[in-house]
Backbone as JSON, one array per atom type, in Angstrom:
{
  "sequence": "MTDELFDIRGKVALVTGGTSGIGLMIARALVRRGVSTYIAGRDGAQVQETAAGLAGGGHCSGLVADLAEAEGPQRLAAQLAQREPQLHLLVNNAGANETGTIDSLSVADWDKVLNVNLRAGFFLVQQLLPQLRAAATAQDPARIINIGSIGGLHIPNWDAFPYGASKAALHHLTRALAKRLGRDHIVANAIAPGPFPSRLTDTDSAAVKKSVQTYIPLGRSGEPADIEGLVVFLASRAGAYVNGATIPLDGGYIAAL",
  "N": [[-18.86, 33.84, 279.42], [-19.44, 32.12, 282.44], [-17.22, 30.04, 284.17], [-18.22, 27.27, 285.71], [-16.75, 25.57, 287.28], [-14.92, 27.09, 288.64], [-16.39, 29.01, 289.84], [-17.33, 31.17, 292.39], [-19.27, 32.84, 293.23], [-21.68, 34.39, 295.36], [-21.01, 33.17, 297.72], [-20.03, 33.31, 301.22], [-17.43, 34.87, 302.97], [-14.77, 35.12, 305.37], [-11.97, 37.0, 306.07], [-9.19, 37.18, 307.94], [-6.89, 39.66, 309.13], [-7.2, 41.32, 306.95], [-6.61, 43.84, 305.93], [-4.24, 44.53, 304.74], [-1.34, 43.55, 302.78], [-1.09, 40.08, 301.97], [-3.59, 39.3, 302.92], [-5.27, 41.43, 302.17], [-4.98, 41.25, 299.4], [-6.28, 38.8, 298.97], [-8.87, 39.37, 299.93], [-9.68, 41.4, 298.18], [-9.74, 39.97, 295.77], [-11.77, 38.11, 296.28], [-14.03, 39.74, 296.72], [-14.25, 40.93, 294.21], [-15.01, 38.74, 292.75], [-17.59, 38.24, 293.42], [-18.12, 37.37, 296.02], [-19.51, 37.61, 299.22], [-17.84, 39.38, 301.42], [-16.06, 39.55, 304.45], [-13.77, 41.43, 306.26], [-11.28, 41.36, 308.77], [-9.65, 43.07, 311.42], [-7.5, 44.72, 313.83], [-7.35, 47.46, 314.04], [-9.72, 49.74, 314.09], [-10.4, 52.02, 312.5], [-8.8, 51.68, 310.22], [-9.76, 49.21, 309.32], [-12.44, 49.81, 308.64], [-12.07, 51.77, 306.68], [-10.67, 50.35, 304.71], [-12.54, 48.33, 304.1], [-14.63, 49.89, 303.08], [-13.42, 50.88, 300.78], [-13.02, 48.5, 299.32], [-15.64, 47.7, 298.99], [-16.59, 49.1, 296.87], [-16.3, 47.51, 294.69], [-18.0, 45.42, 295.06], [-19.42, 43.41, 297.62], [-18.36, 44.15, 300.81], [-17.53, 44.07, 304.21], [-16.39, 45.38, 307.34], [-14.93, 44.02, 310.29], [-14.03, 44.34, 313.67], [-11.44, 43.19, 315.68], [-9.09, 42.03, 318.06], [-6.91, 39.63, 317.61], [-4.82, 38.74, 319.06], [-5.56, 38.72, 321.65], [-7.0, 36.64, 324.19], [-9.78, 36.36, 324.11], [-10.33, 37.28, 321.63], [-10.88, 35.71, 319.17], [-13.44, 34.64, 319.84], [-14.98, 36.97, 320.13], [-14.84, 37.99, 317.54], [-16.05, 35.94, 316.05], [-18.61, 36.06, 317.13], [-19.5, 38.54, 316.19], [-19.63, 38.03, 313.43], [-21.53, 35.99, 313.4], [-23.83, 37.34, 314.08], [-24.46, 38.51, 311.73], [-24.38, 36.67, 309.63], [-25.72, 33.51, 308.84], [-24.39, 31.44, 307.7], [-21.09, 30.35, 306.75], [-18.97, 30.1, 304.18], [-16.27, 30.19, 303.6], [-13.37, 30.45, 305.44], [-10.6, 32.36, 305.97], [-7.72, 32.17, 307.56], [-5.58, 34.44, 308.07], [-4.35, 36.47, 309.54], [-1.37, 37.63, 311.01], [1.7, 37.65, 312.95], [4.98, 38.77, 313.86], [8.24, 38.64, 315.35], [11.4, 40.19, 315.88], [13.42, 39.41, 317.54], [16.49, 37.86, 318.69], [18.01, 34.62, 319.43], [19.26, 35.18, 321.78], [17.96, 37.39, 322.78], [15.18, 37.22, 322.65], [12.02, 37.51, 324.17], [9.64, 36.16, 326.58], [7.18, 37.41, 326.25], [7.39, 38.25, 323.58], [7.48, 35.78, 322.27], [4.97, 34.68, 323.0], [3.18, 36.51, 321.85], [3.51, 36.09, 319.07], [2.87, 33.32, 318.76], [0.26, 33.35, 319.76], [-1.22, 34.88, 317.91], [-0.58, 33.73, 315.38], [-1.15, 31.03, 315.62], [-2.81, 30.1, 317.87], [-5.11, 31.78, 317.64], [-6.17, 31.09, 315.13], [-7.03, 28.41, 315.46], [-9.01, 28.67, 317.5], [-10.78, 30.39, 316.3], [-11.78, 28.83, 314.23], [-13.04, 26.92, 315.86], [-15.04, 28.5, 317.14], [-16.54, 29.28, 314.98], [-17.66, 27.04, 313.93], [-20.5, 26.36, 313.86], [-21.48, 28.05, 311.78], [-19.84, 27.3, 309.64], [-20.52, 24.58, 309.37], [-23.18, 24.89, 308.68], [-22.99, 25.9, 306.13], [-21.86, 23.87, 304.69], [-21.77, 21.24, 302.26], [-21.89, 17.95, 300.78], [-21.0, 17.98, 298.11], [-20.05, 20.54, 297.86], [-18.02, 21.53, 299.95], [-17.59, 23.43, 303.02], [-14.88, 25.72, 303.48], [-11.67, 25.98, 304.94], [-8.92, 28.0, 304.92], [-5.71, 28.22, 305.83], [-3.17, 30.55, 306.24], [-0.02, 29.84, 306.0], [3.49, 29.58, 305.86], [6.57, 29.58, 303.98], [8.49, 29.72, 305.82], [7.71, 27.95, 307.74], [8.38, 25.59, 306.65], [11.05, 25.31, 306.25], [14.32, 26.13, 307.6], [15.36, 29.36, 308.0], [18.17, 31.61, 307.28], [18.39, 33.31, 309.39], [17.47, 34.34, 312.74], [14.36, 33.19, 313.61], [12.57, 32.11, 315.49], [9.96, 31.91, 317.01], [8.2, 32.58, 314.92], [8.72, 30.74, 312.77], [8.22, 28.34, 314.15], [5.52, 28.69, 314.82], [4.28, 28.74, 312.31], [4.95, 26.25, 311.23], [3.57, 24.68, 313.06], [0.99, 25.54, 312.46], [0.65, 24.46, 309.92], [0.63, 21.75, 310.6], [-1.63, 21.74, 312.28], [-3.53, 22.28, 310.37], [-3.71, 19.85, 308.95], [-4.69, 18.24, 311.0], [-7.21, 19.42, 311.42], [-8.34, 18.92, 308.93], [-8.58, 16.15, 308.97], [-10.36, 15.75, 311.11], [-12.62, 17.36, 310.55], [-13.47, 16.73, 308.01], [-15.48, 14.82, 307.94], [-17.65, 16.36, 308.47], [-18.03, 17.65, 306.15], [-16.29, 19.78, 305.8], [-13.44, 21.22, 304.63], [-9.9, 21.61, 305.07], [-7.09, 23.46, 304.29], [-3.71, 24.59, 303.79], [-1.8, 27.41, 302.79], [1.48, 28.09, 301.9], [3.16, 30.77, 301.61], [5.89, 32.23, 299.78], [8.08, 35.06, 299.48], [5.97, 37.8, 299.47], [4.71, 41.08, 298.82], [4.14, 42.76, 301.8], [3.11, 43.72, 305.14], [4.97, 42.47, 306.74], [7.02, 41.79, 305.04], [9.26, 43.41, 303.03], [9.35, 43.62, 299.86], [10.62, 45.28, 298.14], [13.04, 45.92, 299.13], [16.64, 45.92, 299.05], [17.88, 43.67, 300.1], [15.89, 41.67, 300.11], [15.3, 41.54, 297.38], [17.76, 40.61, 296.39], [17.85, 38.11, 297.62], [15.62, 36.89, 296.45], [16.39, 36.77, 293.73], [18.54, 35.07, 293.99], [17.65, 32.67, 295.19], [15.09, 31.89, 294.33], [13.7, 30.04, 291.81], [11.98, 31.11, 289.78], [12.62, 33.75, 289.88], [11.34, 36.04, 290.89], [9.25, 37.94, 293.19], [6.14, 37.07, 294.85], [2.92, 37.88, 293.39], [-0.26, 39.67, 293.37], [-2.07, 38.22, 291.66], [-1.11, 35.64, 291.87], [-1.66, 34.63, 294.46], [-4.4, 35.0, 294.38], [-5.25, 33.21, 292.36], [-4.72, 30.68, 293.52], [-6.26, 30.71, 295.88], [-8.86, 31.03, 294.84], [-9.06, 28.63, 293.41], [-8.95, 26.75, 295.58], [-11.24, 27.5, 296.96], [-13.32, 26.96, 295.27], [-15.41, 24.72, 293.26], [-13.51, 23.35, 291.86], [-11.46, 22.82, 293.66], [-12.57, 21.18, 295.57], [-12.0, 18.6, 296.46], [-9.56, 18.65, 297.6], [-7.85, 18.31, 300.52], [-6.36, 18.86, 303.61], [-3.86, 19.64, 302.7], [-0.7, 21.31, 302.45], [0.32, 23.88, 300.62], [3.05, 25.05, 298.93], [3.63, 28.34, 297.88], [5.66, 29.74, 296.18], [7.32, 30.18, 294.02], [9.05, 28.11, 293.53], [10.98, 27.98, 295.5], [11.2, 26.25, 297.82], [11.41, 23.8, 296.54], [13.89, 24.02, 295.37], [15.75, 23.92, 297.37]],
  "CA": [[-19.46, 32.68, 280.07], [-18.82, 31.79, 283.71], [-16.76, 28.67, 284.33], [-18.81, 26.82, 286.96], [-15.75, 24.87, 288.08], [-14.19, 28.08, 289.44], [-17.35, 30.05, 290.23], [-17.53, 31.25, 293.84], [-20.25, 33.89, 293.48], [-22.74, 34.12, 296.32], [-20.49, 32.6, 298.96], [-19.68, 34.23, 302.31], [-16.06, 34.62, 303.4], [-14.13, 35.95, 306.38], [-10.52, 37.05, 305.91], [-8.54, 37.91, 309.03], [-5.74, 40.41, 308.63], [-7.59, 41.64, 305.58], [-6.42, 45.25, 305.58], [-2.95, 44.76, 304.09], [-0.59, 42.4, 302.35], [-1.76, 38.94, 301.35], [-5.01, 39.32, 303.29], [-5.95, 42.4, 301.31], [-5.02, 40.66, 298.05], [-7.31, 37.77, 298.96], [-10.17, 40.01, 300.09], [-10.01, 42.1, 296.92], [-10.07, 38.96, 294.77], [-13.06, 37.51, 296.61], [-15.06, 40.74, 296.46], [-14.37, 41.08, 292.75], [-15.61, 37.53, 292.19], [-18.97, 38.1, 293.86], [-18.22, 36.78, 297.34], [-19.82, 38.53, 300.31], [-16.57, 39.25, 302.12], [-15.82, 40.28, 305.69], [-12.37, 41.51, 306.63], [-11.12, 41.61, 310.2], [-8.39, 43.63, 311.87], [-7.61, 45.29, 315.17], [-7.43, 48.91, 313.93], [-11.06, 49.98, 313.61], [-10.43, 53.0, 311.42], [-8.22, 51.07, 309.03], [-10.67, 48.16, 308.86], [-13.6, 50.42, 307.98], [-11.61, 52.45, 305.47], [-10.35, 49.33, 303.71], [-13.79, 47.69, 303.69], [-15.36, 50.83, 302.24], [-12.76, 50.89, 299.47], [-13.28, 47.25, 298.62], [-17.07, 47.58, 298.72], [-16.88, 49.7, 295.57], [-16.3, 46.48, 293.67], [-18.88, 44.32, 295.44], [-19.84, 43.48, 299.02], [-17.32, 43.96, 301.8], [-17.79, 44.69, 305.5], [-15.28, 45.28, 308.26], [-15.16, 43.6, 311.67], [-12.87, 44.73, 314.47], [-11.1, 42.27, 316.75], [-7.67, 41.82, 318.31], [-6.76, 38.19, 317.73], [-3.77, 38.44, 320.05], [-6.23, 38.56, 322.94], [-7.59, 35.32, 324.35], [-11.19, 36.39, 323.73], [-10.47, 37.86, 320.3], [-11.63, 34.87, 318.23], [-14.85, 34.54, 320.24], [-15.63, 38.24, 319.8], [-14.96, 38.1, 316.09], [-17.07, 34.98, 315.61], [-19.93, 36.55, 317.53], [-19.88, 39.61, 315.27], [-20.02, 37.44, 312.16], [-22.76, 35.22, 313.59], [-24.95, 38.28, 314.1], [-24.72, 38.97, 310.37], [-24.45, 35.6, 308.64], [-25.97, 32.18, 309.39], [-23.49, 30.49, 307.05], [-19.77, 30.82, 306.35], [-18.44, 29.15, 303.22], [-14.81, 30.26, 303.51], [-12.63, 31.14, 306.49], [-9.18, 32.51, 305.66], [-6.93, 32.57, 308.73], [-4.41, 35.11, 307.5], [-3.72, 37.39, 310.49], [-0.06, 37.13, 311.42], [2.6, 38.51, 313.71], [6.38, 38.34, 313.87], [9.15, 39.38, 316.23], [12.75, 40.15, 315.31], [14.4, 39.08, 318.56], [17.41, 36.75, 318.44], [17.96, 33.59, 320.45], [19.75, 35.76, 323.03], [17.16, 38.53, 323.26], [13.74, 36.99, 322.56], [11.35, 37.45, 325.47], [8.42, 35.35, 326.67], [6.1, 38.2, 325.66], [7.56, 38.18, 322.13], [7.08, 34.43, 321.86], [3.53, 34.5, 323.17], [2.47, 37.33, 320.88], [3.54, 35.44, 317.76], [2.11, 32.07, 318.81], [-1.15, 33.65, 319.99], [-1.86, 35.35, 316.67], [-0.35, 32.86, 314.24], [-1.59, 29.65, 315.83], [-3.96, 29.96, 318.77], [-6.29, 32.47, 317.13], [-6.75, 30.34, 314.02], [-7.77, 27.26, 315.96], [-10.22, 29.02, 318.23], [-11.73, 30.98, 315.37], [-12.47, 27.68, 313.64], [-13.94, 26.36, 316.88], [-16.18, 29.37, 317.39], [-17.34, 29.45, 313.75], [-18.13, 25.75, 313.43], [-21.92, 26.34, 313.45], [-21.66, 28.7, 310.48], [-19.17, 26.47, 308.64], [-21.35, 23.39, 309.17], [-24.42, 25.28, 308.0], [-22.69, 26.16, 304.73], [-21.19, 22.73, 304.09], [-22.48, 20.14, 301.62], [-20.97, 16.92, 300.32], [-20.43, 18.39, 296.83], [-19.43, 21.85, 297.98], [-17.69, 21.67, 301.37], [-17.07, 24.68, 303.55], [-13.42, 25.7, 303.33], [-10.75, 26.7, 305.82], [-7.6, 28.19, 304.31], [-4.76, 28.8, 306.76], [-2.01, 31.11, 305.56], [1.22, 29.49, 306.68], [4.68, 30.26, 305.34], [7.72, 28.72, 303.73], [9.24, 29.73, 307.08], [7.3, 26.78, 308.49], [8.82, 24.41, 305.9], [12.51, 25.24, 306.26], [14.95, 27.01, 308.58], [16.07, 30.43, 307.28], [19.51, 31.94, 307.74], [18.31, 34.29, 310.47], [16.66, 33.85, 313.86], [12.91, 33.4, 313.47], [12.13, 30.95, 316.25], [8.52, 31.78, 317.2], [7.49, 32.65, 313.64], [8.82, 29.47, 312.08], [7.53, 27.31, 314.94], [4.07, 28.89, 314.73], [3.8, 28.38, 310.98], [5.03, 24.8, 311.13], [2.45, 24.16, 313.84], [-0.24, 25.82, 311.73], [0.56, 23.45, 308.86], [0.21, 20.51, 311.26], [-3.01, 21.95, 312.7], [-4.37, 22.17, 309.16], [-3.94, 18.43, 308.7], [-5.57, 17.73, 312.05], [-8.55, 19.91, 311.14], [-8.82, 18.22, 307.75], [-8.97, 14.79, 309.36], [-11.5, 15.78, 312.02], [-13.79, 18.06, 310.03], [-13.89, 16.19, 306.73], [-16.77, 14.11, 308.11], [-18.68, 17.4, 308.48], [-17.95, 18.31, 304.84], [-15.47, 20.99, 305.92], [-12.06, 20.89, 304.28], [-8.9, 22.56, 305.57], [-5.81, 23.46, 303.59], [-2.82, 25.7, 304.11], [-0.93, 27.97, 301.75], [2.77, 28.51, 302.47], [3.74, 31.72, 300.65], [7.23, 32.79, 299.83], [8.0, 36.51, 299.63], [4.95, 38.63, 298.86], [4.71, 42.39, 299.48], [3.26, 42.76, 302.96], [3.6, 44.44, 306.32], [6.09, 41.73, 307.31], [8.06, 41.57, 304.03], [9.48, 44.51, 302.1], [9.9, 43.0, 298.65], [11.38, 46.29, 297.4], [14.35, 46.13, 299.76], [17.75, 45.32, 298.32], [18.17, 42.35, 300.64], [14.88, 40.72, 299.64], [15.49, 41.38, 295.94], [18.93, 39.74, 296.19], [17.46, 36.75, 298.03], [14.71, 36.37, 295.42], [17.16, 36.45, 292.53], [19.48, 34.0, 294.3], [17.09, 31.41, 295.67], [13.79, 31.52, 293.76], [13.91, 29.73, 290.4], [11.25, 32.0, 288.88], [13.31, 35.04, 289.89], [10.51, 37.18, 291.27], [8.38, 37.79, 294.36], [4.76, 36.79, 294.54], [2.07, 38.98, 292.97], [-1.66, 39.41, 293.74], [-2.72, 37.18, 290.85], [-0.64, 34.32, 292.29], [-2.45, 34.21, 295.62], [-5.79, 34.96, 293.95], [-5.5, 31.99, 291.62], [-4.72, 29.52, 294.4], [-7.41, 30.81, 296.78], [-10.07, 30.75, 294.06], [-9.06, 27.19, 293.18], [-9.29, 26.03, 296.8], [-12.58, 27.87, 297.41], [-14.3, 26.63, 294.25], [-15.63, 23.29, 293.03], [-12.26, 22.78, 291.35], [-10.62, 22.37, 294.76], [-13.41, 20.61, 296.62], [-11.49, 17.32, 296.94], [-8.25, 18.89, 298.21], [-8.08, 18.4, 301.97], [-5.19, 18.55, 304.42], [-2.62, 19.94, 301.98], [0.03, 22.57, 302.61], [0.79, 24.15, 299.25], [4.01, 26.15, 298.82], [3.37, 29.33, 296.82], [6.98, 30.34, 296.43], [8.15, 30.25, 292.83], [10.02, 27.01, 293.48], [12.03, 28.14, 296.52], [11.36, 25.04, 298.63], [11.84, 22.73, 295.65], [15.28, 24.24, 294.99], [16.64, 23.82, 298.52]],
  "C": [[-18.71, 32.34, 281.35], [-18.43, 30.32, 283.74], [-17.23, 28.17, 285.7], [-17.79, 26.12, 287.87], [-15.02, 25.82, 289.04], [-15.09, 29.2, 289.95], [-17.55, 30.03, 291.74], [-18.53, 32.37, 294.19], [-21.28, 33.44, 294.5], [-22.27, 33.52, 297.63], [-20.2, 33.72, 299.97], [-18.3, 33.86, 302.82], [-15.65, 35.59, 304.5], [-12.64, 35.84, 306.2], [-9.95, 37.84, 307.08], [-7.26, 38.56, 308.5], [-5.97, 40.89, 307.22], [-7.35, 43.06, 305.14], [-5.11, 45.53, 304.85], [-2.37, 43.45, 303.59], [-1.42, 41.33, 301.68], [-3.24, 38.92, 301.69], [-5.82, 40.26, 302.43], [-6.04, 41.89, 299.88], [-6.15, 39.64, 297.95], [-8.69, 38.41, 299.03], [-10.6, 40.7, 298.79], [-10.43, 41.1, 295.84], [-11.45, 38.36, 295.03], [-14.2, 38.48, 296.32], [-15.32, 40.87, 294.96], [-15.08, 39.9, 292.11], [-16.99, 37.24, 292.78], [-19.16, 37.43, 295.2], [-18.55, 37.87, 298.35], [-18.7, 38.39, 301.35], [-16.51, 40.14, 303.36], [-14.32, 40.26, 305.95], [-12.29, 41.88, 308.1], [-9.73, 42.14, 310.48], [-8.59, 44.29, 313.21], [-7.73, 46.82, 315.15], [-8.77, 49.26, 313.28], [-11.13, 50.92, 312.43], [-9.9, 52.41, 310.12], [-9.14, 50.0, 308.45], [-11.83, 48.78, 308.08], [-13.22, 51.12, 306.69], [-11.33, 51.44, 304.36], [-11.62, 48.66, 303.19], [-14.58, 48.6, 302.77], [-14.75, 50.9, 300.84], [-13.05, 49.65, 298.66], [-14.74, 47.13, 298.2], [-17.46, 48.24, 297.41], [-16.93, 48.68, 294.45], [-17.2, 45.31, 293.98], [-19.33, 44.5, 296.88], [-18.67, 43.19, 299.94], [-17.68, 44.72, 303.06], [-16.59, 44.46, 306.41], [-15.72, 44.88, 309.65], [-13.87, 43.85, 312.45], [-12.66, 43.73, 315.6], [-9.59, 42.17, 316.85], [-7.44, 40.35, 318.58], [-5.59, 37.78, 318.61], [-4.36, 38.22, 321.43], [-6.93, 37.21, 323.0], [-9.04, 35.28, 323.89], [-11.41, 36.95, 322.33], [-11.23, 37.0, 319.31], [-13.11, 34.77, 318.56], [-15.6, 35.82, 319.89], [-15.83, 38.39, 318.31], [-16.04, 37.17, 315.57], [-18.47, 35.46, 315.96], [-20.41, 37.66, 316.61], [-20.35, 39.04, 313.93], [-21.35, 36.71, 312.29], [-24.0, 36.11, 313.64], [-25.37, 38.67, 312.68], [-24.97, 37.84, 309.37], [-24.73, 34.26, 309.32], [-25.03, 31.12, 308.83], [-22.16, 31.16, 306.73], [-19.16, 29.75, 305.45], [-16.92, 29.09, 303.23], [-14.24, 31.08, 304.66], [-11.16, 31.16, 306.1], [-8.47, 33.04, 306.91], [-5.61, 33.13, 308.23], [-3.68, 36.01, 308.49], [-2.41, 36.81, 310.99], [0.74, 38.16, 312.18], [4.0, 37.93, 313.64], [7.15, 39.18, 314.87], [10.57, 39.17, 315.73], [13.82, 39.82, 316.34], [15.25, 37.88, 318.19], [17.27, 35.72, 319.55], [18.43, 34.13, 321.81], [18.8, 36.8, 323.62], [15.67, 38.28, 323.28], [13.13, 36.81, 323.95], [10.14, 36.53, 325.42], [7.26, 36.09, 326.03], [6.17, 38.17, 324.14], [7.05, 36.84, 321.61], [5.57, 34.27, 321.9], [2.74, 35.29, 322.15], [2.39, 36.62, 319.52], [2.7, 34.16, 317.76], [0.61, 32.32, 318.99], [-1.86, 34.04, 318.71], [-1.77, 34.3, 315.57], [-0.95, 31.47, 314.39], [-2.86, 29.56, 316.67], [-5.22, 30.57, 318.19], [-6.96, 31.68, 316.01], [-7.56, 29.16, 314.49], [-9.08, 27.67, 316.62], [-11.23, 29.76, 317.36], [-12.49, 29.88, 314.62], [-13.48, 27.11, 314.62], [-15.21, 27.19, 317.03], [-17.08, 29.52, 316.17], [-17.83, 28.12, 313.19], [-19.62, 25.73, 313.08], [-22.15, 26.94, 312.08], [-21.01, 27.89, 309.36], [-20.01, 25.22, 308.34], [-22.63, 23.71, 308.41], [-24.2, 25.51, 306.51], [-22.25, 24.92, 303.97], [-22.16, 21.74, 303.44], [-21.44, 19.14, 301.12], [-20.27, 17.34, 299.02], [-19.7, 19.72, 296.89], [-19.11, 22.11, 299.45], [-17.42, 23.13, 301.74], [-15.54, 24.58, 303.56], [-12.76, 26.52, 304.45], [-9.42, 26.79, 305.08], [-6.73, 28.9, 305.35], [-3.54, 29.3, 306.0], [-0.78, 30.85, 306.42], [2.38, 30.27, 306.1], [5.73, 29.23, 304.96], [8.64, 28.71, 304.95], [8.85, 28.59, 308.01], [7.7, 25.48, 307.81], [10.33, 24.25, 305.88], [13.04, 26.2, 307.33], [15.73, 28.09, 307.84], [17.45, 30.7, 307.89], [19.53, 33.06, 308.77], [17.4, 33.73, 311.56], [15.19, 34.21, 313.65], [12.2, 32.28, 314.23], [10.61, 30.89, 316.45], [7.75, 31.79, 315.89], [7.52, 31.3, 312.93], [8.08, 28.35, 312.81], [6.01, 27.45, 314.81], [3.53, 28.48, 313.37], [3.89, 26.88, 310.73], [3.87, 24.15, 311.89], [1.13, 24.4, 313.14], [-0.43, 24.83, 310.59], [0.08, 22.12, 309.45], [-1.25, 20.6, 311.71], [-3.96, 21.81, 311.52], [-4.7, 20.71, 308.86], [-4.89, 17.83, 309.74], [-7.01, 18.17, 311.83], [-9.16, 19.18, 309.94], [-9.33, 16.83, 308.11], [-10.25, 14.8, 310.2], [-12.76, 16.33, 311.37], [-14.25, 17.56, 308.67], [-15.24, 15.49, 306.82], [-17.94, 15.08, 308.17], [-18.75, 18.15, 307.15], [-17.32, 19.7, 304.96], [-14.04, 20.59, 305.62], [-11.13, 21.99, 304.76], [-7.61, 22.38, 304.8], [-5.0, 24.67, 304.01], [-2.07, 26.13, 302.86], [0.33, 28.46, 302.44], [3.45, 29.47, 301.5], [5.23, 31.93, 300.87], [7.1, 34.3, 299.97], [6.9, 37.15, 298.79], [5.04, 40.0, 299.51], [3.69, 42.43, 300.6], [3.87, 43.6, 304.06], [4.85, 43.78, 306.9], [7.25, 41.56, 306.34], [8.13, 42.73, 303.06], [10.16, 43.96, 300.85], [10.67, 44.0, 297.79], [12.77, 46.52, 297.99], [15.43, 45.39, 298.97], [18.02, 43.9, 298.79], [17.18, 41.3, 300.13], [15.05, 40.49, 298.14], [16.67, 40.46, 295.64], [18.58, 38.3, 296.53], [16.57, 36.11, 296.98], [15.49, 35.93, 294.19], [18.08, 35.25, 292.76], [18.8, 32.66, 294.5], [15.77, 30.98, 295.02], [13.94, 31.27, 292.26], [13.18, 30.65, 289.43], [11.78, 33.43, 288.91], [12.46, 36.24, 290.24], [9.75, 36.88, 292.56], [6.96, 37.47, 293.9], [3.97, 38.04, 294.21], [0.61, 38.66, 293.32], [-2.32, 38.3, 292.96], [-2.31, 35.78, 291.29], [-1.45, 33.8, 293.46], [-3.92, 34.11, 295.24], [-6.1, 33.63, 293.27], [-5.61, 30.78, 292.53], [-5.92, 29.54, 295.35], [-8.7, 30.5, 296.04], [-10.17, 29.26, 293.76], [-9.53, 26.44, 294.43], [-10.72, 26.3, 297.25], [-13.68, 27.4, 296.46], [-14.48, 25.11, 294.13], [-14.36, 22.62, 292.54], [-11.39, 22.21, 292.47], [-11.35, 21.63, 295.85], [-12.86, 19.31, 297.2], [-10.08, 17.44, 297.51], [-8.47, 19.12, 299.69], [-6.82, 17.99, 302.71], [-3.86, 18.87, 303.78], [-2.01, 21.25, 302.48], [0.73, 22.83, 301.29], [1.79, 25.31, 299.26], [3.64, 27.05, 297.64], [4.59, 30.24, 296.8], [7.89, 30.39, 295.2], [9.2, 29.18, 292.73], [11.1, 27.06, 294.53], [12.26, 26.83, 297.28], [11.88, 23.9, 297.76], [13.34, 22.82, 295.34], [16.25, 24.13, 296.16], [17.49, 22.56, 298.47]]
}
């Protein structure tokens, strides 16, 4: 028997950065639960290969766009609008990072991270407002889920200036979107993950394993089911009244600081 409180079948979703890491975990979960899912990335071959693999378990299509470019969000939104009149769920997951220190970080490094992690998410919302509004109802709002980071909630022991600043700003942007778009029956929330296996985080490395054991009360990194459960909650009727929240998904890391 399907639990209607958590049922998201028949919805349409767009997941940016959906070819790897947390984005792929989210896309796979949505496809498996009957959501017509679009994944976006900048590598056309990888996007199409990943979408084809996911489509074996449901409906998944790939869209190609470079969200680091100023026109990237507009191009991506236009591709989706050609295919779907409504968008029930937008997951802004695409992310970038740079490893430069305070002494070596360049303007180009800074701009790359802020452009992908912050600017792209806002303008993608802007460009997709017609589809989000078309999907939204008072009882079942359209949803925006921004993938932030615990790096936007605390200062780590290494230099991560543009990354942390971009994620903190994304959390703030989420609240601003929630306040402005709630009247349109569109809710916005952010998830702030701790360490999950991804392109940006090697959870198998000795350093990450030591950090997890030292600082995370649950003693492990995040797993696909962890992000799946939270996304399904936020996308379903169960989470329809949650708006403007930034939810740490970190095994208790932030709580233990």
